[in-house]
DRENLUM-368820 format. One line per field, with one value per residue (C-alpha): residue number from 1; residue in three letters; x negated, y negated, z. Coordinates in nm, 4 decimals, always signed. Layout:
k <- NUM,...
r <- ALA,...
u <- X,...
v <- Y,...
w <- Z,...
// end
This chain:
k <- 1,2,3,4,5,6,7,8,9,10,11,12,13,14,15,16,17,18,19,20,21,22,23,24,25,26,27,28,29,30,31,32,33,34,35,36,37,38,39,40,41,42,43,44,45,46,47,48,49,50,51,52,53,54,55,56,57,58,59,60,61,62,63,64,65,66,67,68,69,70,71,72,73,74,75,76,77,78,79,80,81,82,83,84,85,86,87,88,89,90,91,92,93,94,95,96,97,98,99,100,101,102,103,104,105,106,107,108,109,110,111,112,113,114,115,116,117,118,119,120,121,122,123,124,125,126,127,128,129,130,131,132,133,134,135,136,137,138,139,140,141,142,143,144,145,146,147,148,149,150,151,152,153,154,155,156,157,158,159,160,161,162,163,164,165,166,167,168,169,170,171,172,173,174,175,176,177,178,179,180,181,182,183,184,185,186,187,188,189,190,191,192,193,194,195,196,197,198,199,200,201,202,203,204,205,206,207,208,209,210,211,212,213,214,215,216,217,218,219,220,221,222,223,224,225,226,227,228,229,230,231,232,233,234,235,236,237,238,239,240,241,242,243,244,245,246,247,248,249,250,251,252,253,254,255,256,257,258,259,260,261,262,263,264,265,266,267,268,269,270,271,272,273,274,275
r <- UNK,UNK,UNK,UNK,UNK,UNK,UNK,UNK,UNK,UNK,UNK,UNK,UNK,UNK,UNK,UNK,UNK,UNK,UNK,UNK,UNK,UNK,UNK,UNK,UNK,UNK,UNK,UNK,UNK,UNK,UNK,UNK,UNK,UNK,UNK,UNK,UNK,UNK,UNK,UNK,UNK,UNK,UNK,UNK,UNK,UNK,UNK,UNK,UNK,UNK,UNK,UNK,UNK,UNK,UNK,UNK,UNK,UNK,UNK,UNK,UNK,UNK,UNK,UNK,UNK,UNK,UNK,UNK,UNK,UNK,UNK,UNK,UNK,UNK,UNK,UNK,UNK,UNK,UNK,UNK,UNK,UNK,UNK,UNK,UNK,UNK,UNK,UNK,UNK,UNK,UNK,UNK,UNK,UNK,UNK,UNK,UNK,UNK,UNK,UNK,UNK,UNK,UNK,UNK,UNK,UNK,UNK,UNK,UNK,UNK,UNK,UNK,UNK,UNK,UNK,UNK,UNK,UNK,UNK,UNK,UNK,UNK,UNK,UNK,UNK,UNK,UNK,UNK,UNK,UNK,UNK,UNK,UNK,UNK,UNK,UNK,UNK,UNK,UNK,UNK,UNK,UNK,UNK,UNK,UNK,UNK,UNK,UNK,UNK,UNK,UNK,UNK,UNK,UNK,UNK,UNK,UNK,UNK,UNK,UNK,UNK,UNK,UNK,UNK,UNK,UNK,UNK,UNK,UNK,UNK,UNK,UNK,UNK,UNK,UNK,UNK,UNK,UNK,UNK,UNK,UNK,UNK,UNK,UNK,UNK,UNK,UNK,UNK,UNK,UNK,UNK,UNK,UNK,UNK,UNK,UNK,UNK,UNK,UNK,UNK,UNK,UNK,UNK,UNK,UNK,UNK,UNK,UNK,UNK,UNK,UNK,UNK,UNK,UNK,UNK,UNK,UNK,UNK,UNK,UNK,UNK,UNK,UNK,UNK,UNK,UNK,UNK,UNK,UNK,UNK,UNK,UNK,UNK,UNK,UNK,UNK,UNK,UNK,UNK,UNK,UNK,UNK,UNK,UNK,UNK,UNK,UNK,UNK,UNK,UNK,UNK,UNK,UNK,UNK,UNK,UNK,UNK,UNK,UNK,UNK,UNK,UNK,UNK,UNK,UNK,UNK,UNK,UNK,UNK,UNK,UNK,UNK,UNK,UNK,UNK
u <- +1.8939,+2.0130,+2.1820,+1.9212,+1.6633,+1.7781,+1.9002,+1.5253,+1.3550,+1.6395,+1.4947,+1.1079,+1.1469,+1.3434,+1.0260,+0.7832,+0.9434,+0.8774,+0.5504,+0.4949,+0.6239,+0.4105,+0.0638,+0.2050,+0.2412,-0.0863,-0.2869,-0.3774,-0.5087,-0.3075,-0.3128,-0.0800,-0.2884,-0.1859,+0.1187,+0.2615,-0.0148,+0.0542,+0.4561,+0.3802,+0.1472,+0.3367,+0.7134,+0.7525,+0.8365,+0.8351,+0.7978,+1.1414,+1.1073,+0.8363,+0.9848,+0.6932,+0.5078,+0.1816,-0.0340,-0.4343,-0.5613,-0.9077,-0.9582,-0.9760,-0.6907,-0.5319,-0.6214,-0.4823,-0.1021,-0.0675,-0.1361,+0.1214,+0.3808,+0.3392,+0.5133,+0.6464,+0.7991,+1.1653,+1.3405,+1.4596,+1.1454,+0.8254,+0.4664,+0.3104,-0.0397,-0.2048,-0.2264,+0.1561,+0.2525,-0.0150,+0.1649,+0.1028,-0.2124,-0.1687,-0.5641,-0.3660,-0.0482,+0.3559,+0.6113,+0.9047,+1.2717,+1.5000,+1.8207,+1.7059,+1.4781,+1.2862,+1.0997,+0.8473,+0.8115,+0.4354,+0.5388,+0.9067,+0.7947,+0.5949,+0.7640,+0.7338,+0.9482,+1.0320,+1.2904,+1.1912,+0.8434,+0.6387,+0.2091,-0.0676,-0.3921,-0.6973,-1.0156,-1.3404,-1.6611,-1.8900,-2.2601,-2.3441,-2.5117,-2.2736,-2.4005,-2.3984,-2.0884,-1.9701,-2.1032,-1.9347,-1.6248,-1.6063,-1.6855,-1.4338,-1.1388,-1.2911,-1.2211,-0.8739,-0.7995,-0.8740,-0.6049,-0.3037,-0.3372,-0.3721,-0.0340,+0.1364,+0.0998,+0.1386,-0.0338,+0.1485,+0.2056,+0.0934,-0.2733,-0.5618,-0.7397,-0.9939,-0.7667,-0.5689,-0.9160,-1.0103,-0.7181,-0.7192,-1.0389,-0.9585,-0.6662,-0.9268,-1.1688,-1.1584,-1.3328,-1.0370,-0.8839,-1.1074,-1.1226,-0.8451,-0.6371,-0.8505,-1.1625,-1.0839,-0.9222,-1.2410,-1.4692,-1.2341,-1.2266,-1.6096,-1.6745,-1.4582,-1.5689,-1.8817,-2.0135,-1.7243,-2.0544,-2.2818,-2.0824,-2.1934,-2.0866,-1.8358,-1.5230,-1.2874,-0.9290,-0.9916,-0.6514,-0.5636,-0.4824,-0.6986,-1.0205,-1.3251,-1.1897,-1.0648,-1.3610,-1.3730,-1.6108,-1.5662,-1.5642,-1.2926,-1.1023,-1.0961,-1.0212,-0.5914,-0.3710,+0.0169,+0.2236,+0.6240,+0.7263,+1.1501,+1.1921,+0.9210,+0.5345,+0.2967,-0.0626,-0.2967,-0.6617,-0.7737,-0.9522,-0.6646,-0.7083,-1.0710,-0.8626,-0.5609,-0.8567,-0.9927,-0.7047,-0.4915,-0.7303,-0.4200,-0.2223,+0.0124,+0.1560,+0.3983,+0.3390,+0.6294,+0.9904,+0.8860,+0.6024,+0.8197,+0.7691,+0.6282,+0.4477,+0.6291,+0.8166,+1.0973,+1.3637,+1.5828,+1.6804,+1.9173,+2.0033,+2.1252,+2.4724,+2.2902,+2.1713
v <- +0.8062,+1.0650,+0.8490,+0.9664,+0.8770,+0.5459,+0.5219,+0.6121,+0.3955,+0.1348,+0.1590,+0.1909,-0.1574,-0.2623,-0.1633,-0.2476,-0.6320,-0.5839,-0.5148,-0.8074,-1.0342,-0.9796,-0.9578,-1.3108,-1.4756,-1.3839,-1.4308,-1.0083,-0.8582,-0.5855,-0.4509,-0.1631,+0.1589,+0.4702,+0.5046,+0.2156,+0.0431,+0.2536,+0.1609,-0.2122,-0.1833,-0.0002,-0.0393,-0.3538,-0.1620,+0.2068,+0.5087,+0.6058,+0.9139,+0.8071,+0.8533,+0.6695,+0.3721,+0.3503,+0.0297,-0.0726,-0.2700,-0.3320,-0.1790,-0.4750,-0.6278,-0.2516,-0.2734,-0.6404,-0.5704,-0.2756,-0.5144,-0.7377,-0.4885,-0.4663,-0.7913,-0.9157,-0.5940,-0.5821,-0.3148,-0.1565,+0.0631,+0.1863,+0.1813,+0.5705,+0.6742,+0.9103,+0.6421,+0.5251,+0.9713,+1.2241,+1.4603,+1.2328,+1.4090,+1.1555,+0.9379,+0.6631,+0.4770,+0.4616,+0.2045,+0.4383,+0.3506,+0.3970,+0.6181,+0.7803,+1.0929,+1.2707,+1.5430,+1.7514,+2.1218,+2.0886,+1.9052,+1.9872,+2.1831,+1.8752,+1.6708,+1.3164,+1.0592,+1.1648,+0.8460,+0.7456,+0.5826,+0.3289,+0.4965,+0.2198,+0.3615,+0.1494,+0.1047,+0.1742,+0.1025,+0.3862,+0.4884,+0.3467,+0.7076,+0.9008,+1.2623,+1.1339,+1.0188,+1.3463,+1.5149,+1.2887,+1.3238,+1.6705,+1.6776,+1.4238,+1.6913,+1.9497,+1.7783,+1.6507,+1.9838,+2.0959,+1.8550,+1.9500,+2.3063,+2.2273,+1.9791,+2.2827,+2.1079,+2.3715,+2.3003,+2.1796,+2.4105,+2.2008,+2.2016,+2.3247,+2.6612,+2.4743,+2.3185,+2.6321,+2.8411,+2.5647,+2.5542,+2.9136,+2.9564,+2.6601,+2.8533,+3.0959,+2.9165,+3.0296,+2.6635,+2.4549,+2.5920,+2.4260,+2.1136,+1.9007,+1.6466,+1.3480,+1.4365,+1.5547,+1.1826,+1.0465,+1.2298,+1.1640,+0.7505,+0.8072,+0.9251,+0.6725,+0.3358,+0.4021,+0.1898,-0.0744,-0.2543,-0.2692,-0.3232,-0.1450,-0.2562,+0.0611,+0.1084,+0.3767,+0.5187,+0.8251,+0.9426,+0.9311,+1.1947,+1.0739,+1.1677,+1.0435,+0.8936,+0.5906,+0.4263,+0.1113,-0.2012,-0.4145,-0.7073,-0.5491,-0.4584,-0.8278,-0.9530,-0.9291,-1.0415,-1.0762,-0.8981,-0.7984,-0.5332,-0.5155,-0.8694,-0.9569,-1.0249,-0.8015,-0.7665,-0.5113,-0.4821,-0.7259,-0.4091,-0.2594,-0.1152,+0.0250,+0.2044,+0.2979,+0.4911,+0.6567,+0.7978,+0.8662,+0.8157,+0.7324,+0.5743,+0.3633,+0.6677,+0.8404,+1.1873,+1.4963,+1.5270,+1.8191,+1.6438,+1.3665,+1.4334,+1.2668,+1.5979,+1.5341,+1.8572,+1.7101,+1.8832,+1.6638,+1.2495,+1.1048,+0.7542,+0.5002,+0.3525,-0.0385,+0.2223
w <- -0.9926,-0.7507,-0.4590,-0.1313,-0.3038,-0.3949,-0.0025,+0.0837,-0.1628,+0.0085,+0.3633,+0.2923,+0.1271,+0.4015,+0.6242,+0.3746,+0.4294,+0.8314,+0.7730,+0.5169,+0.7256,+1.0396,+0.8250,+0.6080,+0.9646,+1.1215,+0.8255,+0.8021,+0.4906,+0.3640,-0.0038,-0.2251,-0.2593,-0.4446,-0.6404,-0.4661,-0.6859,-0.9772,-0.9594,-0.8887,-1.2259,-1.4184,-1.3004,-1.1450,-0.8477,-0.6605,-0.9300,-0.9933,-0.8571,-0.5953,-0.1665,-0.0304,+0.0298,+0.0874,+0.2528,+0.3607,+0.5892,+0.6730,+1.0346,+1.2221,+1.1094,+1.1687,+1.5112,+1.4912,+1.3437,+1.5484,+1.8847,+1.6997,+1.6519,+2.0325,+2.0382,+1.7086,+1.5239,+1.5024,+1.7595,+1.4519,+1.4418,+1.5610,+1.5292,+1.5017,+1.5222,+1.7471,+2.0206,+2.0161,+2.0035,+2.2226,+1.9252,+1.6022,+1.4495,+1.2208,+1.1624,+1.0453,+1.1317,+1.0329,+1.0884,+1.1066,+1.1276,+1.4445,+1.3832,+1.0906,+0.9899,+0.7516,+0.7672,+0.5876,+0.5957,+0.7682,+1.0834,+1.1825,+1.4397,+1.5613,+1.8964,+1.7840,+1.6196,+1.2398,+1.1301,+0.7592,+0.7086,+0.5226,+0.6155,+0.6775,+0.6336,+0.7883,+0.5672,+0.7101,+0.6169,+0.5092,+0.4099,+0.1060,+0.0121,-0.1550,-0.0032,+0.3728,+0.3198,+0.1658,+0.4752,+0.7420,+0.5656,+0.5263,+0.9534,+1.0083,+0.8033,+1.0022,+1.3286,+1.1980,+1.1272,+1.5004,+1.5799,+1.3731,+1.4689,+1.8715,+1.8007,+1.5833,+1.2272,+0.9658,+0.6369,+0.3249,+0.0457,-0.2018,-0.0521,-0.2436,-0.2020,+0.0173,+0.2492,+0.3517,+0.4021,+0.5978,+0.8033,+0.8392,+0.9611,+1.2319,+1.3538,+1.4328,+1.6175,+1.9890,+2.0378,+2.0008,+2.2727,+2.5216,+2.2937,+2.4523,+2.1980,+2.3418,+2.2758,+1.9353,+1.8773,+2.0042,+1.7770,+1.4860,+1.5680,+1.6139,+1.2382,+1.1005,+1.2714,+1.2571,+1.0106,+1.1276,+1.2891,+1.0496,+0.7109,+0.4313,+0.0865,+0.0628,+0.2226,+0.2503,+0.3942,+0.5283,+0.5686,+0.2076,-0.0121,-0.3185,-0.1144,-0.2949,-0.5375,-0.3116,-0.2059,-0.2892,-0.2583,-0.0614,-0.2326,-0.4678,-0.1314,-0.0369,-0.3608,-0.4428,-0.6378,-0.5841,-0.8577,-0.8955,-0.7058,-0.6256,-0.6399,-0.4118,-0.4625,-0.3304,-0.3110,-0.5344,-0.5600,-0.8632,-1.0108,-1.0087,-1.3711,-1.2684,-0.8816,-1.0735,-1.3498,-1.0822,-0.9269,-1.2711,-1.5409,-1.8215,-1.4823,-1.8120,-1.9633,-1.7257,-1.6496,-1.8255,-1.6753,-1.4938,-1.3089,-1.1779,-0.8179,-0.5190,-0.3798,-0.0478,+0.0971,+0.2676,+0.4525,+0.6083,+0.5198,+0.7276,+0.7450,+0.9333,+0.9147,+0.7904,+0.4725
// end
């Protein structure tokens, strides 16, 4: 295995251990998502060619985790979301390791912490009517694009035509210059948390990569089991077969060699002396 990738994975596992330490000590519900869940089931660890770890939390737990990090997070790490860094356009959180660097092409010109990270996606309650959810989700994505344009992010090279078209349309909207970063963040939060007090039967991580495929019932979200993951036990959905089939279809069959990549367009990775 490429030595850089292995060192990167080891650093991310170190960050994951810190997240798990805080969550387990404070009774915070969390779960492995996406490729991390797939790795836990298919490889009992990180997918050999993957370069990130994804964790999910219920919004209420995410907010508690965020507050607890102010006092309990080891000083080697930094909690990042668009509240802790003005230039951060992510609608989810990251724990980054200080004195390291992992830069994606689309974010290379943004002035913010760029340390090696583990993603933390808050799950919110959403409308049980799929057509209503879709309308609200599209509205959020448009506002999110307004935000990242203002903050200097670029569209990802592997983004779909629809995403690229929307991004460039947003760049042409004169009104974007009249909207403040704070007002856009407030609009985003209002949409994401709209149903959190009413508690519907459906939950969704708005910042996820798999879009509607990651809709999940609240019963499935809160029902987890622990499985092996690189020598530790991590929580995954008990319904992981349904979840992973939705994302990957035949998830136990690895992709062909030419498609074994993470999807991140990394430009620079630097480690601290510990790694």
